[in-house]
C-alpha positions in Angstrom: -0.1 0.1 0.0 3.0 2.3 0.8 4.8 1.3 -2.1 2.6 3.2 -4.8 1.4 1.7 -8.0 3.4 -1.6 -8.4 1.5 -3.1 -5.4 -1.9 -2.3 -7.3 -0.4 -3.5 -10.5 0.6 -6.9 -9.0 -2.5 -7.2 -7.0 -4.3 -6.7 -10.4 -2.4 -9.4 -12.1 -3.0 -11.8 -9.3 -6.8 -11.1 -9.2 -7.0 -11.5 -12.8 -5.5 -14.9 -12.8 -7.6 -16.0 -10.0 -10.1 -18.9 -11.1 -13.3 -17.3 -9.3 -15.1 -16.1 -11.8 -13.8 -13.5 -14.4 -16.8 -11.0 -14.4 -16.5 -10.7 -10.8 -12.7 -10.1 -11.1 -13.3 -7.5 -14.0 -15.7 -5.7 -12.1 -13.4 -5.0 -9.2 -10.8 -3.8 -11.4 -13.1 -1.7 -13.5 -14.1 -0.1 -9.9 -10.6 0.4 -8.7 -10.0 2.1 -12.2 -12.8 4.5 -11.9 -11.8 5.4 -8.3 -8.5 6.3 -9.6 -9.8 8.2 -12.2 -12.3 10.3 -9.8 -9.5 10.6 -7.6 -6.9 12.5 -9.4 -5.4 9.7 -11.3 -2.9 9.2 -8.5 -1.9 5.9 -7.0 -0.4 7.4 -3.8 -3.7 9.4 -2.7 -4.9 8.0 0.7 -8.5 8.4 -0.4 -8.0 6.1 -3.3 -6.0 3.7 -1.4 -8.9 3.5 1.3 -11.5 3.0 -1.5 -9.4 0.3 -3.3 -9.0 -1.4 0.0 -12.7 -1.3 0.6 -13.6 -2.9 -3.0 -11.2 -5.5 -2.4 -12.8 -6.3 1.0 -16.1 -6.2 -0.7 -15.0 -8.4 -3.9 -13.3 -11.0 -1.7 -16.9 -11.9 0.1 -17.8 -12.9 -3.2 -15.3 -15.8 -3.5 -17.3 -19.0 -2.6 -14.4 -21.4 -1.7 -13.6 -20.8 1.8 -10.2 -21.9 1.3 -9.4 -19.4 -1.5 -11.2 -16.7 0.8 -9.0 -17.2 4.0 -5.7 -15.6 2.4 -7.7 -13.0 0.7 -9.3 -12.2 4.3 -5.9 -12.0 5.9 -4.9 -9.5 3.1 -7.9 -7.4 3.6 -7.5 -7.2 7.1 -4.0 -6.1 6.9 -4.9 -3.5 4.3 -7.7 -2.3 6.7 -5.7 -1.8 9.4 -2.8 0.0 7.2 -5.3 2.5 6.0 -7.0 3.0 9.4 -3.8 3.4 11.2 -1.6 5.2 8.7 -4.0 7.5 7.0 -6.7 7.8 9.6 -9.5 6.5 7.4 -11.8 4.0 8.8 -13.8 2.3 6.3 -15.3 -1.2 6.5 -16.4 -3.6 3.9 -19.8 -3.8 5.4 -20.6 -0.4 4.6 -22.1 0.5 1.3 -20.3 2.8 -1.1 -21.5 3.8 -4.5 -19.4 4.8 -7.5 -17.2 7.6 -8.1 -16.8 8.5 -4.5 -14.2 10.9 -3.7 -12.4 10.9 -0.4 -10.5 14.3 -0.9 -8.0 14.2 2.2 -6.9 12.0 5.0 -7.3 12.2 8.8 -9.9 11.8 11.3 -12.4 10.0 8.8 -14.7 7.6 10.5 -17.4 5.9 8.3 -20.1 3.4 10.2 -19.8 0.0 9.6 -23.5 -0.1 7.8 -23.5 3.5 6.6 -24.8 4.1 2.9 -22.8 6.6 0.7 -24.3 7.1 -2.8 -22.6 7.9 -6.0 -20.7 10.9 -6.5 -20.2 12.0 -2.9 -17.4 14.0 -1.5 -15.8 13.3 1.8 -13.2 15.6 3.4 -11.0 15.3 6.4 -12.3 14.9 9.9 -15.7 13.8 8.9 -17.8 11.5 10.9 -20.5 9.4 9.8 -21.6 7.4 12.4 -24.1 6.3 15.0 -25.9 8.1 17.8 -26.8 5.5 19.9 -25.6 1.8 20.7 -27.3 0.3 18.0 -24.9 -0.9 15.1 -27.3 -1.9 12.2 -30.3 0.4 12.5 -28.4 3.7 13.6 -26.3 4.3 10.6 -26.7 7.3 8.2 -27.7 7.2 4.7 -26.2 9.6 2.1 -28.1 10.4 -1.1 -26.3 10.8 -4.6 -23.7 13.9 -5.0 -23.6 14.6 -1.3 -20.7 16.7 -0.2 -19.5 16.9 3.4 -17.3 19.5 4.7 -14.3 19.3 6.7 -15.1 18.2 10.3 -18.7 17.5 9.3 -20.5 15.0 11.8 -23.7 12.9 10.5 -25.1 11.1 13.4 -28.0 8.5 13.7 -30.3 7.1 11.3 -30.7 10.2 9.0 -31.1 10.7 5.4 -29.1 13.2 3.5 -31.1 13.9 0.1 -29.3 13.9 -3.1 -26.8 16.8 -3.7 -27.3 18.0 -0.2 -24.1 20.0 1.2 -23.0 19.7 4.8 -20.9 22.6 5.7 -17.4 22.4 7.6 -18.0 21.6 11.4 -21.5 21.1 11.1 -23.2 18.4 13.4 -26.3 16.6 11.4 -28.7 14.6 13.5 -31.9 15.2 11.3 -33.0 14.4 7.8 -31.6 16.9 5.3 -33.5 17.3 2.1 -32.3 17.3 -1.2 -30.4 20.1 -2.5 -30.4 21.6 1.0 -27.5 23.3 2.7 -26.9 22.3 6.6 -24.1 24.7 8.2 -22.8 25.2 11.5 -23.5 28.7 13.5 -20.9 31.2 12.1 -18.2 32.7 13.9 -18.7 35.7 16.4 -16.0 38.3 16.3 -15.1 39.4 19.6 -13.8 42.6 20.1 -10.5 43.3 22.3 -12.5 44.7 25.2 -14.1 41.3 25.6 -17.6 41.8 24.3 -19.5 41.4 20.8 -19.9 44.5 19.2 -22.2 42.8 16.7 -24.7 41.9 19.1 -24.4 44.9 21.5 -27.9 45.6 21.7 -28.9 41.9 22.3 -26.7 41.7 25.4 -28.3 40.6 28.6 -28.1 43.1 31.3 -30.4 41.7 33.9 -28.5 38.6 34.6 -24.8 39.4 36.0 -23.9 35.9 35.3 -24.5 36.0 31.8 -22.1 39.5 31.4 -18.6 39.2 30.1 -16.1 41.1 31.9 -16.4 44.2 29.8 -20.1 44.2 30.0 -19.6 44.3 33.7 -17.5 47.2 33.8 -19.8 48.9 31.5 -22.8 48.3 33.6 -21.0 49.2 36.8 -19.5 52.4 35.1 -23.4 53.4 34.3 -24.3 52.9 37.7 -21.5 54.9 39.1 -22.8 58.1 37.0 -26.2 57.6 38.0 -24.9 57.6 41.7 -23.3 61.0 41.4 -20.9 62.1 43.9 -21.1 59.0 46.0 -19.4 56.8 43.2 -16.5 59.3 43.3 -15.2 57.8 46.4 -15.1 54.2 45.4 -15.4 52.8 41.8 -17.2 50.0 40.6 -15.0 47.6 41.9 -14.9 49.1 45.4 -11.3 50.6 45.3 -10.3 53.9 45.1 -10.2 55.2 41.5 -6.3 55.8 42.0 -5.7 52.4 42.3 -8.1 50.9 39.6 -6.3 52.9 36.8 -2.9 51.7 38.0 -1.5 48.8 35.6 -1.0 45.6 37.0 2.7 45.2 35.9 4.1 46.8 38.9 3.8 50.0 41.3 6.4 52.1 39.5 4.3 51.8 36.1 2.8 55.2 34.7 -0.9 54.8 35.1 -1.3 57.7 32.6 0.1 55.5 29.5 -3.3 54.4 27.9 -1.4 51.9 25.9 -0.8 49.8 29.0 -4.4 49.9 30.4 -6.9 47.2 29.9 -10.3 48.1 28.6 -11.7 48.1 32.1 -9.1 50.2 33.3 -9.7 52.8 30.6 -13.3 53.0 31.6 -12.6 53.6 35.1 -9.9 56.4 34.2 -12.4 58.1 31.8 -15.2 58.0 34.7 -12.6 59.4 37.3 -11.7 62.1 34.8 -15.4 63.0 34.3 -16.0 62.7 37.9 -13.2 65.4 38.6 
């Protein structure tokens, strides 16, 4: 598997020479060649090698004679462990994988033993197609034709992903997705240096202190200090004199007037102290 195309060429010659039904052997070689074409025509790609191992594992079960199938099973188990441990792609022969499937990358790809993957699907790195419970046979996802799974996508349970559906990166899907639909994870939130989200400023909770960030708590206490008038001049929002609040935490000899060394909360308190004076 690691030696490149010579291993597959040798394997192909041996399969062709085996007396186990020429049509079955030709079907296997045609499937491997088709996977090679759709995976960049490169023998060394982990995705192609994983599919070749899978096709071989499915084909060897068609060999009627146990005596002939035994060495093939030993070879399959060796190849399966090699693909799983070296490339991080876990794909069992008991799964149902269609034609022209592309495994674009390697690493962290886990496919349920009884999952169904339709034709022309695309699977990227970090994808999990697994069970949501303890059942092995009745809790496997079913992917339709032309489904695309983004990096880190997770499809769990006995769900159906319709034809042409797209699952975005890091999306967790535990319900059916209709054909042609797009399932995405929540978008990223941009957190400002002050510790609060400017994009959702108006929606920030103000009645539950436990849900407020540090910057939000400082702003709330600053607003309360303004409302209290002169009584807040003696003590700031932290219950300490204002001269101590604006001092940087780096040492006693640091200059409190250097705004570049102050945190967001210290800047707010400094502004409050200036306004009060």
